[in-house]
C-alpha positions as CSV (number, residue, x, y, z in Angstrom):
1,X,-71.0,-42.2,-6.8
2,X,-69.8,-38.5,-4.5
3,X,-66.9,-38.6,-3.0
4,X,-67.1,-38.4,1.0
5,X,-65.3,-35.8,2.7
6,X,-62.9,-35.9,5.5
7,X,-62.3,-33.2,8.0
8,X,-58.9,-32.4,6.2
9,X,-60.8,-32.1,2.8
10,X,-61.4,-28.4,1.1
11,X,-65.4,-28.1,1.2
12,X,-66.7,-27.9,-2.2
13,X,-69.5,-25.3,-2.9
14,X,-71.9,-23.9,-5.2
15,X,-73.0,-20.3,-5.2
16,X,-75.3,-18.7,-7.7
17,X,-75.5,-14.9,-8.7
18,X,-71.7,-14.9,-8.2
19,X,-70.1,-12.3,-9.9
20,X,-71.4,-9.3,-8.0
21,X,-72.6,-8.2,-4.5
22,X,-73.7,-10.6,-1.9
23,X,-72.6,-13.7,-4.2
24,X,-69.1,-12.5,-5.2
25,X,-68.4,-12.0,-1.3
26,X,-69.4,-14.9,-0.7
27,X,-67.2,-16.9,-3.4
28,X,-64.1,-14.5,-1.7
29,X,-65.1,-15.9,2.0
30,X,-65.3,-19.1,0.7
31,X,-62.0,-18.9,-1.0
32,X,-60.6,-17.5,2.0
33,X,-61.5,-20.8,4.0
34,X,-59.5,-22.5,1.2
35,X,-63.3,-24.0,-0.3
36,X,-63.3,-24.9,-3.8
37,X,-66.3,-23.1,-5.6
38,X,-68.5,-23.8,-8.8
39,X,-69.5,-20.0,-9.4
40,X,-72.5,-19.7,-11.5
41,X,-73.8,-16.3,-12.9
42,X,-75.9,-15.2,-15.8
43,X,-73.3,-12.7,-17.0
44,X,-70.5,-14.0,-19.2
45,X,-67.8,-11.3,-18.0
46,X,-68.2,-14.0,-14.8
47,X,-65.6,-16.4,-16.4
48,X,-63.1,-13.4,-16.5
49,X,-63.8,-12.5,-13.4
50,X,-62.6,-15.8,-11.7
51,X,-60.1,-16.6,-14.6
52,X,-57.2,-15.9,-12.2
53,X,-58.2,-18.3,-9.6
54,X,-57.6,-22.0,-9.5
55,X,-60.3,-22.5,-7.1
56,X,-63.1,-21.4,-9.0
57,X,-64.9,-23.0,-11.7
58,X,-67.0,-20.6,-13.8
59,X,-70.7,-22.1,-15.2
60,X,-72.2,-19.4,-17.6
61,X,-76.3,-19.6,-17.2
62,X,-79.8,-18.9,-16.1
63,X,-80.0,-20.4,-13.0
64,X,-83.8,-21.0,-14.0
65,X,-82.8,-23.2,-16.8
66,X,-82.7,-26.9,-15.7
67,X,-79.3,-27.2,-17.6
68,X,-77.6,-24.8,-15.7
69,X,-78.3,-26.3,-12.5
70,X,-77.1,-30.0,-13.6
71,X,-73.6,-28.1,-15.3
72,X,-72.6,-26.9,-12.0
73,X,-73.6,-30.0,-10.5
74,X,-71.6,-32.1,-12.9
75,X,-68.7,-29.7,-13.3
76,X,-68.1,-29.9,-9.2
77,X,-68.4,-33.8,-8.9
78,X,-65.7,-34.1,-12.2
79,X,-63.6,-31.7,-10.5
80,X,-64.0,-32.2,-6.9
81,X,-66.0,-35.1,-6.6
82,X,-68.6,-34.0,-4.5
83,X,-71.0,-30.6,-3.2
84,X,-70.9,-30.0,0.5
85,X,-72.5,-26.4,0.1
86,X,-75.1,-24.5,-2.1
87,X,-75.9,-21.1,-2.2
88,X,-78.9,-20.0,-3.6
89,X,-78.4,-16.5,-4.0
90,X,-79.0,-15.2,-7.8
91,X,-82.1,-12.9,-7.9
92,X,-83.9,-10.7,-9.8
93,X,-85.6,-7.3,-8.0
94,X,-88.5,-5.6,-9.4
95,X,-89.8,-1.9,-7.5
96,X,-93.2,-1.4,-8.9
97,X,-97.0,-1.2,-7.9
98,X,-99.0,-4.5,-8.4
99,X,-101.2,-3.2,-10.4
100,X,-98.7,-1.7,-12.9
101,X,-96.7,-4.9,-12.6
102,X,-97.2,-7.3,-15.9
103,X,-97.6,-11.0,-16.1
104,X,-94.0,-10.9,-17.9
105,X,-92.6,-8.9,-14.9
106,X,-94.2,-11.1,-12.5
107,X,-92.9,-14.3,-14.4
108,X,-89.5,-13.1,-14.8
109,X,-89.2,-12.2,-10.9
110,X,-90.7,-15.5,-9.9
111,X,-88.7,-17.8,-12.5
112,X,-85.3,-16.7,-11.3
113,X,-86.0,-16.5,-7.7
114,X,-88.0,-19.3,-6.9
115,X,-87.4,-21.3,-9.7
116,X,-83.6,-20.9,-9.5
117,X,-83.7,-22.0,-5.8
118,X,-86.0,-25.2,-6.9
119,X,-83.7,-26.4,-9.4
120,X,-80.4,-25.6,-7.7
121,X,-81.7,-27.5,-4.5
122,X,-83.1,-30.5,-6.5
123,X,-80.1,-30.7,-8.3
124,X,-77.5,-31.3,-5.3
125,X,-79.9,-33.5,-3.5
126,X,-79.0,-36.3,-4.6
127,X,-75.3,-35.7,-4.2
128,X,-75.7,-34.7,-0.4
129,X,-77.8,-37.3,0.5
130,X,-75.4,-39.6,-0.7
131,X,-72.5,-38.1,0.8
132,X,-74.9,-38.7,3.7
133,X,-75.0,-34.9,4.1
134,X,-74.6,-31.2,3.0
135,X,-75.5,-27.5,3.4
136,X,-78.2,-25.3,1.5
137,X,-78.4,-21.7,2.2
138,X,-81.0,-19.7,0.5
139,X,-80.9,-16.0,0.3
140,X,-84.1,-14.4,0.9
141,X,-84.6,-10.6,1.9
142,X,-86.8,-8.9,4.9
143,X,-89.3,-8.0,1.8
144,X,-90.2,-11.9,2.3
145,X,-90.9,-11.3,6.1
146,X,-92.3,-8.0,6.1
147,X,-94.7,-5.9,3.8
148,X,-92.7,-3.4,1.6
149,X,-94.5,-0.8,-0.7
150,X,-93.9,-1.3,-4.4
151,X,-92.4,-4.8,-3.5
152,X,-95.6,-7.2,-3.9
153,X,-93.9,-9.4,-6.7
154,X,-90.3,-9.4,-5.3
155,X,-91.5,-9.9,-1.8
156,X,-93.8,-12.9,-2.7
157,X,-91.0,-14.1,-4.2
158,X,-88.6,-14.4,-1.6
159,X,-91.2,-15.3,0.5
160,X,-91.8,-18.2,-1.5
161,X,-88.3,-19.2,-0.8
162,X,-89.0,-18.7,3.6
163,X,-91.3,-21.3,2.9
164,X,-89.5,-23.5,1.0
165,X,-86.5,-23.4,3.3
166,X,-88.2,-24.5,5.9
167,X,-90.4,-27.3,4.4
168,X,-87.1,-28.6,2.3
169,X,-85.2,-28.9,6.1
170,X,-88.0,-30.8,7.8
171,X,-87.8,-32.9,4.5
172,X,-84.4,-34.1,4.1
173,X,-83.1,-33.7,7.8
174,X,-82.9,-37.3,8.3
175,X,-80.5,-37.5,4.9
176,X,-77.8,-34.9,7.0
177,X,-78.4,-32.3,4.4
178,X,-79.4,-28.7,6.4
179,X,-81.6,-26.0,4.6
180,X,-81.5,-22.3,5.7
181,X,-81.7,-19.2,4.9
182,X,-80.5,-15.3,5.5
183,X,-82.9,-12.6,5.3
184,X,-80.7,-9.5,4.5
185,X,-82.3,-5.9,4.8
186,X,-80.9,-3.4,2.4
187,X,-77.3,-4.1,0.6
188,X,-74.9,-1.8,-0.7
189,X,-74.3,-3.6,-4.0
190,X,-75.5,-3.1,-7.6
191,X,-78.8,-5.2,-7.0
192,X,-79.6,-2.4,-4.6
193,X,-78.2,0.8,-6.5
194,X,-79.2,0.1,-9.8
195,X,-83.1,0.6,-9.7
196,X,-82.3,3.9,-7.4
197,X,-80.2,5.3,-10.5
198,X,-83.5,6.2,-12.1
199,X,-84.8,8.1,-9.3
200,X,-83.8,12.0,-9.3
201,X,-81.2,11.9,-6.2
202,X,-80.1,8.1,-5.5
203,X,-77.9,9.0,-2.8
204,X,-80.5,11.0,-0.6
205,X,-83.3,8.1,-1.5
206,X,-80.5,5.4,0.2
207,X,-80.2,7.8,3.0
208,X,-83.9,7.7,3.7
209,X,-83.6,4.0,3.7
210,X,-80.6,3.6,5.9
211,X,-82.5,5.5,8.1
212,X,-85.3,2.8,8.8
213,X,-82.7,0.5,9.8
214,X,-82.0,1.0,13.4
215,X,-78.5,1.1,13.1
216,X,-78.7,3.7,11.0
217,X,-76.8,2.4,7.8
218,X,-77.3,-0.6,4.8
219,X,-75.3,-3.5,5.0
220,X,-71.7,-4.1,3.3
221,X,-72.0,-7.6,1.0
222,X,-69.1,-9.2,3.4
223,X,-71.7,-8.7,6.7
224,X,-74.0,-10.9,4.4
225,X,-71.8,-13.4,3.0
226,X,-70.3,-13.8,7.2
227,X,-74.1,-15.0,8.1
228,X,-74.2,-17.3,5.1
229,X,-70.8,-18.7,5.8
230,X,-71.8,-19.5,9.2
231,X,-75.4,-21.2,8.6
232,X,-72.6,-23.3,5.6
233,X,-70.4,-24.2,8.5
234,X,-70.0,-27.0,10.7
235,X,-70.6,-24.3,13.6
236,X,-73.9,-24.4,12.3
237,X,-74.5,-28.0,12.7
238,X,-77.6,-28.6,14.9
239,X,-79.2,-25.4,12.8
240,X,-81.6,-26.2,10.1
241,X,-85.1,-24.6,9.0
242,X,-84.1,-21.2,10.2
243,X,-84.3,-17.7,8.6
244,X,-81.7,-15.5,10.2
245,X,-82.5,-12.0,9.6
246,X,-79.7,-9.6,9.1
247,X,-81.1,-6.6,8.9
248,X,-79.6,-3.9,11.3
249,X,-82.4,-4.7,13.3
250,X,-85.2,-3.5,10.8
251,X,-87.7,-6.4,11.7
252,X,-87.1,-6.0,15.5
253,X,-89.4,-2.9,15.2
């Protein structure tokens, strides 16, 4: 049986895609709030990255594998007795015209981006319900809110997360579990820079992308993490089923 939280207890969070970018910034933000974190990543180097921090347990695995979600929840319960927060951040990107996209690529993107959110959300809900509450924050994208060329597959996966967020929020509201999402614009992470590296002038392309955001720049990972942490916190106790764009004004145009 999960341990009920008291106001003085550190929160316990599970963060997927924890080893870089927004996930890593979210882990650091949670640790700054004295939370305990189960950091989940497919990259084995995540274990070394967090090895020196006693507040972090690392689970290495594919978020699309049901066993990974089960191991993460078990790790949190065995070590800390409950799960207060789930951040579904792990994702796979694809920048490619739909007509050139293979079935294998489609399956890979949807498997990580949508199936992963489904599996981890399903895994934490019995615990959160038994505790009388919890917060799930999904990281979607502006690509799930507006149409962007060469992102039909990625956008479809992120749009699915938007709908999942809203439907699940209504479904579990009576149990005290809140479900929200953050929709970042372009963020300066390896997730963004790696696909651009194959282009003739990656920095010029990044400047062009930045100019499409009314604030004239792309986001820092910590700026997205701050929004995630807010929605996960008691300060957002009356917010559920919302999708918060953190996009420098992109979707306001």
